[in-house]
C-alpha positions as a LaTeX table, in Angstrom:
\begin{tabular}{lrrr}
\hline
Residue & $x$ (\AA) & $y$ (\AA) & $z$ (\AA) \\
\hline
Unk1 & 0.19 & 0.22 & $-0.43$ \\
Unk2 & 1.56 & 3.43 & $-0.85$ \\
Unk3 & 0.55 & 5.94 & 1.03 \\
Unk4 & 1.52 & 9.49 & 1.76 \\
Unk5 & 1.28 & 10.75 & 5.37 \\
Unk6 & 2.70 & 13.36 & 8.42 \\
Unk7 & 3.51 & 12.57 & 11.53 \\
Unk8 & 3.13 & 14.50 & 15.00 \\
Unk9 & 7.02 & 14.79 & 15.49 \\
Unk10 & 7.58 & 18.30 & 16.71 \\
Unk11 & 10.85 & 18.87 & 16.11 \\
Unk12 & 10.63 & 17.94 & 12.38 \\
Unk13 & 7.13 & 19.63 & 11.97 \\
Unk14 & 9.11 & 22.78 & 13.07 \\
Unk15 & 12.14 & 22.32 & 10.80 \\
Unk16 & 9.66 & 22.04 & 8.13 \\
Unk17 & 8.15 & 25.06 & 8.67 \\
Unk18 & 10.96 & 27.24 & 8.83 \\
Unk19 & 12.13 & 25.68 & 6.36 \\
Unk20 & 9.80 & 24.80 & 3.50 \\
Unk21 & 8.75 & 28.02 & 3.16 \\
Unk22 & 11.97 & 28.53 & 1.04 \\
Unk23 & 12.37 & 25.63 & $-0.09$ \\
Unk24 & 8.76 & 23.53 & $-0.92$ \\
Unk25 & 11.26 & 20.12 & $-1.70$ \\
Unk26 & 12.57 & 20.10 & 1.67 \\
Unk27 & 8.72 & 18.34 & 2.50 \\
Unk28 & 10.18 & 15.00 & 0.41 \\
Unk29 & 13.81 & 14.95 & 2.54 \\
Unk30 & 14.40 & 12.31 & 5.26 \\
Unk31 & 14.43 & 15.24 & 7.87 \\
Unk32 & 10.97 & 16.54 & 7.37 \\
Unk33 & 7.65 & 15.47 & 8.72 \\
Unk34 & 6.23 & 13.91 & 6.03 \\
Unk35 & 6.22 & 10.68 & 5.03 \\
Unk36 & 6.11 & 8.64 & 0.95 \\
Unk37 & 5.93 & 5.15 & 2.06 \\
Unk38 & 4.95 & 1.67 & 0.59 \\
Unk39 & 3.49 & $-0.35$ & 3.94 \\
Unk40 & 2.43 & $-4.35$ & 3.68 \\
Unk41 & $-0.55$ & $-4.48$ & 3.15 \\
Unk42 & $-1.92$ & $-5.64$ & 6.54 \\
Unk43 & $-5.07$ & $-7.93$ & 7.71 \\
Unk44 & $-8.57$ & $-6.44$ & 7.77 \\
Unk45 & $-8.55$ & $-5.22$ & 11.70 \\
Unk46 & $-12.37$ & $-6.63$ & 11.97 \\
Unk47 & $-15.24$ & $-8.19$ & 10.67 \\
Unk48 & $-16.84$ & $-4.67$ & 9.60 \\
Unk49 & $-13.94$ & $-3.32$ & 8.04 \\
Unk50 & $-13.35$ & $-3.49$ & 4.29 \\
Unk51 & $-10.31$ & $-2.96$ & 2.24 \\
Unk52 & $-10.25$ & 0.32 & $-1.12$ \\
Unk53 & $-8.65$ & 1.01 & $-4.17$ \\
Unk54 & $-8.37$ & 4.28 & $-5.43$ \\
Unk55 & $-10.24$ & 5.50 & $-8.15$ \\
Unk56 & $-8.95$ & 9.23 & $-7.88$ \\
Unk57 & $-8.79$ & 12.29 & $-5.23$ \\
Unk58 & $-8.58$ & 15.93 & $-5.16$ \\
Unk59 & $-5.86$ & 17.68 & $-3.41$ \\
Unk60 & $-7.13$ & 20.23 & $-0.74$ \\
Unk61 & $-6.02$ & 22.95 & 1.16 \\
Unk62 & $-6.42$ & 21.49 & 3.72 \\
Unk63 & $-3.81$ & 18.66 & 2.80 \\
Unk64 & $-1.10$ & 20.96 & 1.73 \\
Unk65 & $-1.67$ & 23.14 & 5.25 \\
Unk66 & $-0.51$ & 19.46 & 6.78 \\
Unk67 & 2.37 & 18.74 & 4.61 \\
Unk68 & 4.13 & 22.59 & 4.66 \\
Unk69 & 3.29 & 22.77 & 8.39 \\
Unk70 & 1.29 & 25.88 & 7.73 \\
Unk71 & $-0.38$ & 24.49 & 10.29 \\
Unk72 & 0.58 & 25.24 & 13.86 \\
Unk73 & 1.44 & 22.51 & 16.18 \\
Unk74 & $-0.05$ & 24.59 & 19.59 \\
Unk75 & $-3.58$ & 24.89 & 17.80 \\
Unk76 & $-6.13$ & 23.21 & 19.86 \\
Unk77 & $-6.93$ & 19.92 & 18.34 \\
Unk78 & $-2.96$ & 19.01 & 18.65 \\
Unk79 & $-3.46$ & 18.29 & 22.15 \\
Unk80 & $-5.66$ & 15.21 & 21.01 \\
Unk81 & $-3.26$ & 11.92 & 20.79 \\
Unk82 & $-5.94$ & 10.76 & 17.94 \\
Unk83 & $-3.56$ & 13.32 & 15.78 \\
Unk84 & $-0.59$ & 11.52 & 15.72 \\
Unk85 & $-0.96$ & 10.80 & 12.10 \\
Unk86 & $-2.70$ & 12.31 & 9.27 \\
Unk87 & $-2.74$ & 10.13 & 5.98 \\
Unk88 & $-3.39$ & 12.82 & 3.46 \\
Unk89 & $-6.09$ & 12.74 & 1.16 \\
Unk90 & $-9.51$ & 13.01 & 1.88 \\
Unk91 & $-11.49$ & 14.38 & $-1.87$ \\
Unk92 & $-11.36$ & 10.53 & $-2.67$ \\
Unk93 & $-13.69$ & 8.38 & $-4.83$ \\
Unk94 & $-12.84$ & 3.93 & $-4.34$ \\
Unk95 & $-14.01$ & 0.86 & $-5.50$ \\
Unk96 & $-14.56$ & $-2.01$ & $-2.51$ \\
Unk97 & $-11.90$ & $-4.61$ & $-2.93$ \\
Unk98 & $-12.39$ & $-6.62$ & 0.46 \\
Unk99 & $-14.85$ & $-6.37$ & 2.68 \\
Unk100 & $-15.14$ & $-8.38$ & 6.09 \\
Unk101 & $-17.65$ & $-11.47$ & 6.63 \\
Unk102 & $-20.20$ & $-9.00$ & 9.13 \\
Unk103 & $-20.41$ & $-5.96$ & 6.25 \\
Unk104 & $-23.80$ & $-5.00$ & 5.08 \\
Unk105 & $-23.28$ & $-1.56$ & 3.47 \\
Unk106 & $-21.22$ & $-2.46$ & 0.57 \\
Unk107 & $-19.92$ & $-5.05$ & $-1.59$ \\
Unk108 & $-16.72$ & $-5.15$ & $-3.60$ \\
Unk109 & $-16.49$ & $-3.72$ & $-6.68$ \\
Unk110 & $-19.37$ & $-0.96$ & $-5.08$ \\
Unk111 & $-17.59$ & 2.88 & $-6.08$ \\
Unk112 & $-17.50$ & 4.87 & $-2.27$ \\
Unk113 & $-16.69$ & 8.05 & $-1.40$ \\
Unk114 & $-14.44$ & 9.30 & 1.92 \\
Unk115 & $-16.48$ & 10.32 & 4.68 \\
Unk116 & $-15.52$ & 10.08 & 8.28 \\
Unk117 & $-12.68$ & 7.76 & 7.67 \\
Unk118 & $-9.64$ & 11.31 & 7.61 \\
Unk119 & $-11.52$ & 12.46 & 10.83 \\
Unk120 & $-10.44$ & 9.52 & 12.66 \\
Unk121 & $-12.26$ & 7.25 & 14.71 \\
Unk122 & $-15.95$ & 7.40 & 15.95 \\
Unk123 & $-17.84$ & 5.82 & 17.93 \\
Unk124 & $-19.18$ & 3.67 & 14.85 \\
Unk125 & $-15.65$ & 2.88 & 13.73 \\
Unk126 & $-15.13$ & 1.55 & 17.48 \\
Unk127 & $-18.30$ & $-0.18$ & 17.78 \\
Unk128 & $-19.59$ & 1.09 & 21.17 \\
Unk129 & $-22.72$ & $-0.28$ & 21.78 \\
Unk130 & $-23.67$ & 3.48 & 23.51 \\
Unk131 & $-23.13$ & 6.22 & 21.58 \\
Unk132 & $-21.75$ & 9.83 & 22.58 \\
Unk133 & $-23.86$ & 12.40 & 22.26 \\
Unk134 & $-22.30$ & 13.59 & 19.15 \\
Unk135 & $-22.44$ & 10.33 & 17.29 \\
Unk136 & $-25.92$ & 9.90 & 18.64 \\
Unk137 & $-26.60$ & 13.30 & 16.91 \\
Unk138 & $-25.22$ & 11.94 & 13.43 \\
Unk139 & $-22.51$ & 14.11 & 14.35 \\
Unk140 & $-19.40$ & 11.60 & 14.39 \\
Unk141 & $-16.64$ & 14.03 & 13.50 \\
Unk142 & $-16.89$ & 15.70 & 16.46 \\
Unk143 & $-17.07$ & 11.91 & 18.93 \\
Unk144 & $-15.93$ & 12.67 & 22.30 \\
Unk145 & $-14.67$ & 9.00 & 21.68 \\
Unk146 & $-12.21$ & 9.81 & 18.78 \\
Unk147 & $-9.03$ & 9.63 & 21.07 \\
Unk148 & $-10.08$ & 6.27 & 22.31 \\
Unk149 & $-8.54$ & 2.79 & 22.32 \\
Unk150 & $-9.14$ & 0.85 & 19.31 \\
Unk151 & $-8.47$ & $-0.15$ & 15.86 \\
Unk152 & $-7.86$ & 2.96 & 13.32 \\
Unk153 & $-7.88$ & 3.68 & 9.58 \\
Unk154 & $-4.95$ & 3.20 & 7.42 \\
Unk155 & $-3.94$ & 4.88 & 4.24 \\
Unk156 & $-5.61$ & 7.96 & 2.84 \\
Unk157 & $-6.32$ & 9.44 & $-0.46$ \\
Unk158 & $-2.73$ & 10.55 & $-1.56$ \\
Unk159 & $-2.44$ & 6.65 & $-2.23$ \\
Unk160 & $-3.34$ & 3.71 & $-4.17$ \\
Unk161 & $-6.01$ & 2.43 & $-1.58$ \\
Unk162 & $-6.91$ & 2.47 & 2.19 \\
Unk163 & $-8.37$ & 0.21 & 5.19 \\
Unk164 & $-11.21$ & 1.45 & 6.89 \\
Unk165 & $-14.23$ & 0.63 & 8.74 \\
Unk166 & $-17.84$ & 0.09 & 6.51 \\
Unk167 & $-19.38$ & 3.04 & 7.88 \\
Unk168 & $-16.59$ & 5.28 & 7.26 \\
Unk169 & $-17.24$ & 5.74 & 3.88 \\
Unk170 & $-20.55$ & 6.43 & 1.60 \\
Unk171 & $-21.79$ & 4.82 & $-1.33$ \\
Unk172 & $-21.73$ & 6.37 & $-4.43$ \\
Unk173 & $-24.02$ & 6.41 & $-7.13$ \\
Unk174 & $-23.06$ & 4.52 & $-10.48$ \\
Unk175 & $-24.59$ & 7.20 & $-12.74$ \\
Unk176 & $-22.02$ & 9.97 & $-11.38$ \\
Unk177 & $-18.66$ & 10.63 & $-13.48$ \\
Unk178 & $-15.66$ & 10.37 & $-11.86$ \\
Unk179 & $-15.28$ & 13.91 & $-12.14$ \\
Unk180 & $-18.38$ & 14.62 & $-10.76$ \\
Unk181 & $-17.86$ & 11.40 & $-7.75$ \\
Unk182 & $-14.27$ & 13.06 & $-6.85$ \\
Unk183 & $-15.74$ & 16.81 & $-6.69$ \\
Unk184 & $-18.72$ & 15.30 & $-3.83$ \\
Unk185 & $-16.63$ & 15.96 & $-1.00$ \\
Unk186 & $-15.43$ & 19.60 & $-0.95$ \\
Unk187 & $-19.06$ & 20.02 & $-2.72$ \\
Unk188 & $-20.49$ & 18.55 & 0.01 \\
Unk189 & $-18.14$ & 21.44 & 2.43 \\
Unk190 & $-19.80$ & 24.12 & 0.64 \\
Unk191 & $-23.47$ & 22.28 & 1.05 \\
Unk192 & $-22.68$ & 21.81 & 4.54 \\
Unk193 & $-21.99$ & 26.04 & 5.03 \\
Unk194 & $-24.90$ & 27.15 & 3.21 \\
Unk195 & $-27.24$ & 24.27 & 4.79 \\
Unk196 & $-26.29$ & 25.61 & 8.37 \\
Unk197 & $-26.46$ & 29.04 & 7.91 \\
Unk198 & $-28.62$ & 30.13 & 4.92 \\
Unk199 & $-29.27$ & 33.62 & 3.41 \\
Unk200 & $-32.80$ & 34.82 & 2.65 \\
Unk201 & $-34.01$ & 35.36 & $-0.40$ \\
Unk202 & $-33.43$ & 38.72 & $-1.28$ \\
Unk203 & $-30.05$ & 39.21 & 0.67 \\
Unk204 & $-26.87$ & 40.33 & $-0.27$ \\
Unk205 & $-24.17$ & 37.65 & 0.72 \\
Unk206 & $-20.27$ & 37.92 & $-0.13$ \\
Unk207 & $-18.44$ & 34.92 & $-0.74$ \\
Unk208 & $-14.49$ & 35.48 & 0.83 \\
Unk209 & $-11.83$ & 33.93 & $-1.38$ \\
Unk210 & $-12.23$ & 31.91 & $-4.89$ \\
Unk211 & $-10.39$ & 28.70 & $-4.81$ \\
Unk212 & $-12.27$ & 25.66 & $-4.69$ \\
Unk213 & $-14.27$ & 26.00 & $-1.61$ \\
Unk214 & $-15.47$ & 29.74 & $-2.41$ \\
Unk215 & $-16.13$ & 28.59 & $-5.67$ \\
Unk216 & $-18.33$ & 26.17 & $-4.65$ \\
Unk217 & $-19.51$ & 28.06 & $-1.83$ \\
Unk218 & $-20.59$ & 30.54 & $-5.27$ \\
Unk219 & $-21.91$ & 27.45 & $-6.74$ \\
Unk220 & $-24.34$ & 26.25 & $-3.43$ \\
Unk221 & $-25.82$ & 29.59 & $-2.64$ \\
Unk222 & $-27.17$ & 29.26 & $-6.58$ \\
Unk223 & $-28.60$ & 26.13 & $-6.20$ \\
Unk224 & $-30.05$ & 26.32 & $-2.78$ \\
Unk225 & $-31.09$ & 30.04 & $-2.17$ \\
Unk226 & $-31.06$ & 31.30 & $-5.92$ \\
Unk227 & $-32.76$ & 34.85 & $-5.22$ \\
Unk228 & $-29.77$ & 36.11 & $-3.54$ \\
Unk229 & $-27.07$ & 38.83 & $-4.03$ \\
Unk230 & $-23.43$ & 37.35 & $-4.39$ \\
Unk231 & $-20.38$ & 38.81 & $-4.33$ \\
Unk232 & $-16.94$ & 37.59 & $-4.59$ \\
Unk233 & $-13.28$ & 38.43 & $-3.57$ \\
Unk234 & $-11.45$ & 36.93 & $-6.32$ \\
Unk235 & $-7.82$ & 37.08 & $-6.37$ \\
Unk236 & $-6.77$ & 36.00 & $-9.76$ \\
Unk237 & $-8.45$ & 36.16 & $-13.52$ \\
Unk238 & $-9.21$ & 32.36 & $-13.79$ \\
Unk239 & $-10.75$ & 32.22 & $-10.52$ \\
Unk240 & $-12.85$ & 35.65 & $-11.18$ \\
Unk241 & $-13.82$ & 34.02 & $-14.79$ \\
Unk242 & $-15.42$ & 30.97 & $-13.12$ \\
Unk243 & $-16.92$ & 32.89 & $-10.11$ \\
Unk244 & $-19.05$ & 34.34 & $-12.42$ \\
Unk245 & $-20.08$ & 31.57 & $-14.21$ \\
Unk246 & $-21.31$ & 29.90 & $-11.30$ \\
Unk247 & $-23.30$ & 32.50 & $-10.53$ \\
Unk248 & $-21.37$ & 36.08 & $-8.86$ \\
Unk249 & $-22.88$ & 39.00 & $-9.05$ \\
Unk250 & $-19.95$ & 40.93 & $-8.33$ \\
Unk251 & $-16.20$ & 40.52 & $-8.62$ \\
Unk252 & $-14.71$ & 42.78 & $-5.51$ \\
Unk253 & $-10.87$ & 43.53 & $-5.54$ \\
Unk254 & $-9.01$ & 42.04 & $-2.06$ \\
Unk255 & $-9.29$ & 44.58 & 1.31 \\
Unk256 & $-11.61$ & 47.12 & $-0.64$ \\
Unk257 & $-13.88$ & 48.21 & 2.04 \\
Unk258 & $-15.03$ & 51.06 & $-0.04$ \\
Unk259 & $-16.14$ & 48.68 & $-2.63$ \\
Unk260 & $-17.39$ & 46.62 & $-0.31$ \\
Unk261 & $-19.82$ & 49.36 & 1.20 \\
Unk262 & $-20.99$ & 50.13 & $-2.18$ \\
Unk263 & $-21.64$ & 46.61 & $-3.48$ \\
Unk264 & $-23.61$ & 46.09 & 0.28 \\
Unk265 & $-25.23$ & 49.74 & 0.23 \\
Unk266 & $-23.49$ & 50.84 & 3.10 \\
Unk267 & $-21.14$ & 53.40 & 4.46 \\
Unk268 & $-17.47$ & 53.08 & 4.77 \\
Unk269 & $-15.74$ & 55.30 & 7.77 \\
Unk270 & $-12.32$ & 55.35 & 7.72 \\
Unk271 & $-10.42$ & 55.44 & 10.71 \\
Unk272 & $-6.28$ & 56.68 & 11.20 \\
Unk273 & $-5.74$ & 53.43 & 13.80 \\
Unk274 & $-7.47$ & 50.89 & 11.78 \\
Unk275 & $-8.85$ & 49.60 & 8.69 \\
Unk276 & $-12.44$ & 51.97 & 9.34 \\
Unk277 & $-15.87$ & 50.05 & 9.57 \\
Unk278 & $-18.61$ & 49.63 & 7.21 \\
Unk279 & $-22.27$ & 50.25 & 8.67 \\
Unk280 & $-24.94$ & 48.26 & 6.31 \\
Unk281 & $-22.50$ & 46.02 & 4.84 \\
Unk282 & $-23.45$ & 42.43 & 3.85 \\
Unk283 & $-26.17$ & 40.69 & 5.66 \\
Unk284 & $-23.96$ & 37.30 & 5.43 \\
Unk285 & $-20.31$ & 36.32 & 4.74 \\
Unk286 & $-19.11$ & 32.94 & 4.36 \\
Unk287 & $-14.83$ & 33.42 & 4.98 \\
Unk288 & $-13.90$ & 30.60 & 2.94 \\
Unk289 & $-9.98$ & 31.29 & 3.60 \\
Unk290 & $-10.69$ & 32.41 & 7.36 \\
Unk291 & $-6.86$ & 33.32 & 7.73 \\
Unk292 & $-5.96$ & 36.67 & 10.34 \\
Unk293 & $-6.60$ & 38.85 & 7.24 \\
Unk294 & $-9.83$ & 38.03 & 5.91 \\
Unk295 & $-11.45$ & 37.08 & 9.22 \\
Unk296 & $-10.57$ & 40.80 & 10.97 \\
Unk297 & $-12.32$ & 42.36 & 7.55 \\
Unk298 & $-15.10$ & 39.96 & 7.53 \\
Unk299 & $-16.61$ & 41.17 & 10.92 \\
Unk300 & $-16.15$ & 44.69 & 9.73 \\
Unk301 & $-17.89$ & 44.18 & 6.66 \\
Unk302 & $-21.18$ & 42.14 & 8.19 \\
Unk303 & $-24.01$ & 44.06 & 9.10 \\
Unk304 & $-25.65$ & 44.54 & 12.07 \\
Unk305 & $-27.40$ & 41.75 & 13.08 \\
Unk306 & $-25.76$ & 39.90 & 10.69 \\
Unk307 & $-23.38$ & 36.65 & 10.53 \\
Unk308 & $-19.77$ & 35.44 & 9.64 \\
Unk309 & $-19.32$ & 32.07 & 8.11 \\
Unk310 & $-15.80$ & 30.42 & 8.85 \\
Unk311 & $-15.88$ & 27.75 & 5.81 \\
Unk312 & $-12.68$ & 27.88 & 5.76 \\
Unk313 & $-10.16$ & 26.09 & 8.06 \\
Unk314 & $-7.12$ & 28.18 & 9.56 \\
Unk315 & $-4.66$ & 25.91 & 11.64 \\
Unk316 & $-3.39$ & 28.75 & 13.56 \\
Unk317 & $-3.99$ & 30.99 & 16.32 \\
Unk318 & $-5.31$ & 34.52 & 15.36 \\
Unk319 & $-3.76$ & 36.83 & 18.15 \\
Unk320 & $-4.96$ & 39.99 & 16.98 \\
Unk321 & $-8.41$ & 39.57 & 15.59 \\
Unk322 & $-10.91$ & 42.29 & 16.90 \\
Unk323 & $-13.75$ & 41.12 & 17.85 \\
Unk324 & $-15.47$ & 44.45 & 19.19 \\
Unk325 & $-18.62$ & 43.75 & 16.67 \\
Unk326 & $-19.38$ & 40.52 & 17.88 \\
Unk327 & $-21.10$ & 42.95 & 20.55 \\
Unk328 & $-20.73$ & 46.75 & 18.64 \\
Unk329 & $-22.69$ & 45.12 & 15.93 \\
Unk330 & $-24.22$ & 41.83 & 17.50 \\
Unk331 & $-22.24$ & 39.98 & 14.61 \\
Unk332 & $-22.88$ & 36.22 & 15.13 \\
Unk333 & $-19.49$ & 34.31 & 14.07 \\
Unk334 & $-19.43$ & 31.04 & 13.09 \\
Unk335 & $-17.77$ & 28.43 & 12.07 \\
Unk336 & $-18.46$ & 24.55 & 10.05 \\
Unk337 & $-16.45$ & 21.61 & 9.56 \\
Unk338 & $-16.53$ & 19.34 & 6.47 \\
Unk339 & $-19.91$ & 18.13 & 6.08 \\
Unk340 & $-22.40$ & 15.37 & 8.31 \\
Unk341 & $-26.09$ & 15.50 & 8.36 \\
Unk342 & $-28.19$ & 18.35 & 7.09 \\
Unk343 & $-31.33$ & 19.40 & 7.07 \\
Unk344 & $-33.27$ & 21.50 & 3.87 \\
Unk345 & $-36.67$ & 22.14 & 3.44 \\
Unk346 & $-38.06$ & 19.76 & 6.07 \\
Unk347 & $-36.47$ & 16.60 & 5.03 \\
Unk348 & $-33.13$ & 15.67 & 6.81 \\
Unk349 & $-30.02$ & 13.19 & 5.38 \\
Unk350 & $-26.20$ & 13.01 & 4.84 \\
Unk351 & $-24.39$ & 16.15 & 3.13 \\
Unk352 & $-23.66$ & 13.53 & 0.35 \\
Unk353 & $-26.92$ & 12.30 & $-0.56$ \\
Unk354 & $-28.04$ & 15.92 & $-0.75$ \\
Unk355 & $-25.41$ & 16.73 & $-3.31$ \\
Unk356 & $-26.33$ & 13.45 & $-5.15$ \\
Unk357 & $-30.19$ & 15.09 & $-5.56$ \\
Unk358 & $-28.83$ & 18.54 & $-6.56$ \\
Unk359 & $-26.39$ & 16.18 & $-9.11$ \\
Unk360 & $-29.58$ & 14.55 & $-10.50$ \\
Unk361 & $-31.27$ & 18.17 & $-10.92$ \\
Unk362 & $-28.39$ & 19.50 & $-12.90$ \\
Unk363 & $-28.23$ & 22.16 & $-10.44$ \\
Unk364 & $-24.04$ & 21.45 & $-9.82$ \\
Unk365 & $-22.31$ & 22.82 & $-13.04$ \\
Unk366 & $-19.20$ & 21.45 & $-12.22$ \\
Unk367 & $-17.26$ & 21.26 & $-15.78$ \\
Unk368 & $-13.67$ & 23.27 & $-15.67$ \\
Unk369 & $-13.07$ & 22.92 & $-12.15$ \\
Unk370 & $-10.90$ & 20.33 & $-12.61$ \\
Unk371 & $-8.22$ & 22.18 & $-13.79$ \\
Unk372 & $-5.21$ & 19.58 & $-13.73$ \\
Unk373 & $-4.94$ & 15.86 & $-13.57$ \\
Unk374 & $-1.66$ & 13.45 & $-12.34$ \\
Unk375 & $-0.76$ & 9.91 & $-11.96$ \\
Unk376 & 0.29 & 9.09 & $-8.26$ \\
Unk377 & 3.78 & 8.69 & $-9.66$ \\
Unk378 & 4.20 & 12.74 & $-10.39$ \\
Unk379 & 3.21 & 13.69 & $-6.75$ \\
Unk380 & 5.56 & 15.90 & $-6.87$ \\
Unk381 & 4.71 & 18.13 & $-9.34$ \\
Unk382 & 1.32 & 17.57 & $-8.79$ \\
Unk383 & 1.66 & 19.34 & $-5.18$ \\
Unk384 & 3.63 & 22.00 & $-7.82$ \\
Unk385 & 0.77 & 23.03 & $-9.97$ \\
Unk386 & $-2.28$ & 23.00 & $-6.62$ \\
Unk387 & 0.06 & 25.50 & $-4.53$ \\
Unk388 & 0.77 & 27.61 & $-7.70$ \\
Unk389 & $-2.99$ & 28.80 & $-8.58$ \\
Unk390 & $-1.54$ & 32.12 & $-10.28$ \\
Unk391 & 1.14 & 30.58 & $-12.49$ \\
Unk392 & $-0.91$ & 27.57 & $-13.79$ \\
Unk393 & $-4.12$ & 29.14 & $-13.53$ \\
Unk394 & $-5.26$ & 25.94 & $-11.54$ \\
Unk395 & $-8.51$ & 25.51 & $-9.49$ \\
Unk396 & $-8.86$ & 21.91 & $-8.28$ \\
Unk397 & $-5.88$ & 19.69 & $-8.76$ \\
Unk398 & $-6.79$ & 15.77 & $-8.61$ \\
Unk399 & $-4.90$ & 12.53 & $-8.99$ \\
Unk400 & $-6.21$ & 10.02 & $-11.26$ \\
Unk401 & $-5.51$ & 6.49 & $-10.15$ \\
Unk402 & $-7.01$ & 5.35 & $-13.40$ \\
Unk403 & $-5.12$ & 5.65 & $-16.87$ \\
Unk404 & $-5.12$ & 9.00 & $-17.91$ \\
\hline
\end{tabular}
């Protein structure tokens, strides 16, 4: 089993963090925290476990953050013992090759999408009789027993296959193309954010960032709440073009509070010691970058009683964020994580099933989002292209294990 993972060895992580920003190929040296290895194929650890062969896997910004240790080892989740090893690659479509004797959800030959495998153990994979409150609420990503003893999955999407519990994957409809299937997981992230925190019809919303999650958030908004006015902050011309194709009404430059006020219908007030404040900003802002700059700005650009939804995952502390808008304008700052079970228009089902329905209704125009494809053997070049969005005009870079 070939796989790429990052080990939580603090000295190696700190060394990688210090050097890889100037010499990216350091991550492939023996001194880094990353490993590209061929593991012997272990037996299935239990009767409800399965073995899979990967067909394709997207490269996600969170994978790159772990690989290049943009993630800070001091963040809260790093305290969990369960986060000792990170198998990279979770936007993964695979085919089942072996099942344990008690597996009922899938059969050999079925295609599946990775679901909770990347987030570690939970009550279902540990086969606990009594579920924790999170798992009982169908929120296994937040299981109270994530770090409890028990078998763990092996391998991930950046590899030729992996081993996991049958409950850690989700069946994939046979009618989906491979391109649609490999985009199910990132689309689910965007849908989850919009379904959990939807705007009302006629409201003005801002999507900060036009990487793949920002673009898919535009797509999700148009699919679910078409009568909203969408503005997007997009850095590069090819991102701006795609944002317009997916339904953005306005493209804004980075950090331009006056443009934000003009589109939102508010007023910008400048200040000598800070970046000023927009009064009457956007009803809802989806921060799909969620770094200190974008979160700082989003809190100043949202209107009173509005909300900022952190869709992006910045894995480092934010020590200099001005939180006064939370009380001064009664702003809600909320986060979302991955996907789960979502309720929409009175029905409740897994986010992936919502994605499948929207594909069937032809509301998810994904053509052109996958810009580059690489075999697994070209992993170094694939990572370089995924990192250089401007030079390569990349949006979604995919490992495709099938013949290209």
